[in-house]
N, C-alpha and C positions, 0 to 999 in steps of 0.2 A: 440094684436100685440106682441111687445117684452115685456118680463118680466123685471122689474127693476133689476139692478145688481150692485154689488159693485166691480166687476172686470173691468168693462168698465169705461167710462169717467163719473165721478160724476157730471160734469156740464150738462150732458144729463139728469140726474135725472129722477125721476118718472114723467110721463106725462100722460095726458088723451088721449083717442083715438081721441077725437075732435082736440086736439092740434097737434097730429101726422098728421091727415088728412090735417089740415090747413098748417102745415109746408111742407108737401110733395106737396101740391097744389102750394105753393109759389116757392119751389125749381124746380118744373117741368116747371115753366115759365122762369127760368133763362137761358140766352144764353149758350149753351154747350161749347162755346169757353172760357167761364170764370169759369163755375162750373157745376157739375152734381152730382146727387145721383142715385146710381144703387142698386137694390135689390140683395141680396145673397140668393140663393135657395139651399135647400137640393135636389140634383138630384134624389135620390132614391124615395122621396115622392112628390117632386115639391113644398114643403112648403117654404114660405119665412121665413128665419131665421135671417136676418140681412141686413146690407147695407154697401156699400163702397161709398166714395165720393171724389171729388176733388173740390178745391176752390182756390180763389186768384191766378188763373192761369195768369201769366205774360209772354206773348209770347216774349217780348223783352229781358227780363232777362232770360227767359227759365226756370222758376221756378213755381212750384205749391205745394200746401199743400194737403195732402191726409189723409183719415181716414177710419176706419173700426169699425163696431159694430156688434157682433153676440149677439143678445138679448135673444135668446132662450137657457137657461142654459143647456138643454139636448144635445145641439150641440157644447158646448164648448170643446176645446181640441181635436177636430177631424180634424183640418187643414182647415176648411172651410174659416176662415178669412184670413189665409196665402194664400190660393189658389186665393181668390178674390182679395187680394192686388197684388199678382203676375200678374194676368191678367190686372188689372188697371195700374200697373207700365209699363207693356209691351205696353199698348195702349198709355200712356202719353209719354213715351220715344220714341216710334215708330211713331205713327200718328202725334203727336204734336211736335216731335223733341226736347223735353225739355232737359235741361242740369242738372237739379236738382229737386229732390222731397224731401219734408220734412213732418214730422209728429211728434206728441207728445203723451204722456200718463202721467199718474201719477205713482209715484214710487211704490205704493202699488199694481199696476197691473203687477205683475211679469210675468204672461203668455204673456202679450203683449210685455213687454221688451224682453223676450226670443224670441218671434216670429219675432219681428222687427229685432233683431240681426241676427237670422238665415236667414232672407231674404236678409241680406247684408247691412242693415242700420247701421250707426255708431252713437253712442251717441256723441252729439256735445255740450251739455251743460245742465244745470239744472236751473230752477227758484226755489230757495230754499223756502220751506214751503209755496208754492203758492196754494195748494189745501187742502181743509178741507173736510174730510169724517168722519162722525159719531164722530165729536168732536176731531179727530186726524189730525194733519198736515202732509202733504206729499209734496215731491218735484214734480214739473212738469218736466219731462225728455224730452229733445228735441233730435230728430234724423234727420239725413240727408243721402241722397244717391246721388252720382254724376253719370252721364251717363256712364263714363268709368268704374265705379265700377259695374254697372248693366251689361255692355257688357262683362266684364272680371272678373267674381267673383273670389275671392281668393280661 
């Protein structure tokens, strides 16, 4: 499945194929009104190269947390993650009528920070020195986007 990577979320970490299957089986049973995991495919070859997800969807507050992982290194930097997030954002702001989406990454994941910013997310804060990767500490960077920012990008 996905190769381990240091550009993504270090909390995802190296996992076994069995752990991935168990995790997906569990996630597929979750009610889609609360959370879902969707695969990201390379359209040219139909290969699964990653996933996007949403979780902690609160229909009353109009908020959800989203995430993206492109696990296959050869597909990094080609816009697949941004495209997948854009589609997910449109679905959540549109079909679910949410007011706010949020996500986070670690400060060492500079590609994600740039991609989230290009998509219109704003950095809203940091949890200083909250992530440990290969013995080095990084900040957890928090991002948010409001419906009106999505509807009328700057």
